[in-house]
C-alpha positions as CSV (number, residue, x, y, z in Angstrom):
1,M,-11.1,10.9,-6.8
2,I,-8.5,10.3,-4.2
3,T,-5.2,8.6,-5.0
4,K,-2.9,6.9,-2.5
5,T,0.0,4.5,-2.8
6,I,-0.3,1.1,-1.1
7,L,1.7,-2.0,-0.5
8,L,0.2,-5.4,-0.1
9,N,3.0,-7.7,1.1
10,T,1.3,-10.9,1.9
11,I,-1.7,-13.1,0.9
12,V,-3.3,-12.1,4.2
13,D,-2.9,-8.4,3.3
14,V,-4.6,-8.9,0.0
15,K,-7.5,-10.8,1.6
16,D,-7.9,-8.2,4.3
17,F,-7.8,-5.4,1.7
18,V,-10.4,-7.0,-0.6
19,N,-12.7,-7.7,2.4
20,T,-12.4,-4.1,3.5
21,V,-13.1,-2.7,0.0
22,A,-16.1,-5.0,-0.5
23,R,-17.9,-3.4,2.4
24,Y,-18.0,0.0,0.6
25,D,-20.3,1.0,-2.3
26,F,-17.8,3.2,-4.1
27,D,-15.3,1.9,-6.6
28,V,-11.6,1.4,-5.8
29,D,-9.2,0.7,-8.6
30,L,-5.6,-0.5,-8.3
31,V,-3.2,0.8,-11.0
32,S,0.2,-0.8,-11.7
33,G,1.8,0.2,-15.0
34,R,-0.8,-0.1,-17.7
35,Y,-3.1,-2.4,-15.6
36,H,-6.2,-1.1,-13.9
37,I,-7.7,-3.7,-11.5
38,D,-10.9,-3.6,-9.5
39,G,-10.0,-3.4,-5.8
40,K,-12.8,-5.9,-5.0
41,S,-11.2,-8.6,-7.3
42,I,-8.9,-10.8,-5.3
43,M,-7.8,-12.7,-8.5
44,G,-7.2,-9.4,-10.3
45,I,-5.0,-8.2,-7.5
46,F,-3.0,-11.4,-7.5
47,S,-2.3,-10.7,-11.2
48,L,-0.3,-7.6,-10.3
49,D,3.4,-7.4,-9.3
50,L,2.9,-7.2,-5.5
51,S,6.6,-6.7,-4.8
52,K,6.1,-3.0,-5.9
53,A,3.9,-0.3,-4.5
54,I,0.5,0.1,-6.2
55,K,-1.5,3.2,-6.9
56,M,-5.0,3.1,-5.4
57,E,-7.7,5.3,-6.9
58,I,-10.7,5.8,-4.7
59,H,-13.8,7.0,-6.6
60,S,-15.4,8.9,-3.8
61,E,-14.8,12.2,-1.9
62,N,-16.4,10.9,1.3
63,C,-14.1,8.0,2.2
64,E,-12.4,9.0,5.5
65,E,-13.6,5.8,7.3
66,F,-12.3,3.7,4.4
67,L,-8.9,5.4,4.6
68,K,-8.7,4.7,8.3
69,E,-9.4,1.0,7.7
70,V,-6.7,0.7,5.0
71,S,-4.2,3.0,6.6
72,R,-1.8,0.1,7.4
73,F,-1.4,-0.5,3.6
74,I,-0.7,3.2,2.7
75,V,3.0,3.9,2.1
76,E,3.1,7.5,1.0
């Protein structure tokens, strides 16, 4: 599992992020406090506090292409 910190500032960012995650067959979870949300769930992401950075857990070791695609959201 690979962990990164991301920030989704706008509705368009959330939409673009979900569309990117949906193209991959591995799981991506977003963790904010005690909440674990499926990265493919737009409604789940909107239930999080998007004013703060969110921990992204990628359940794959072979995800270099995915990381390139979401690099604009990574803040660490």
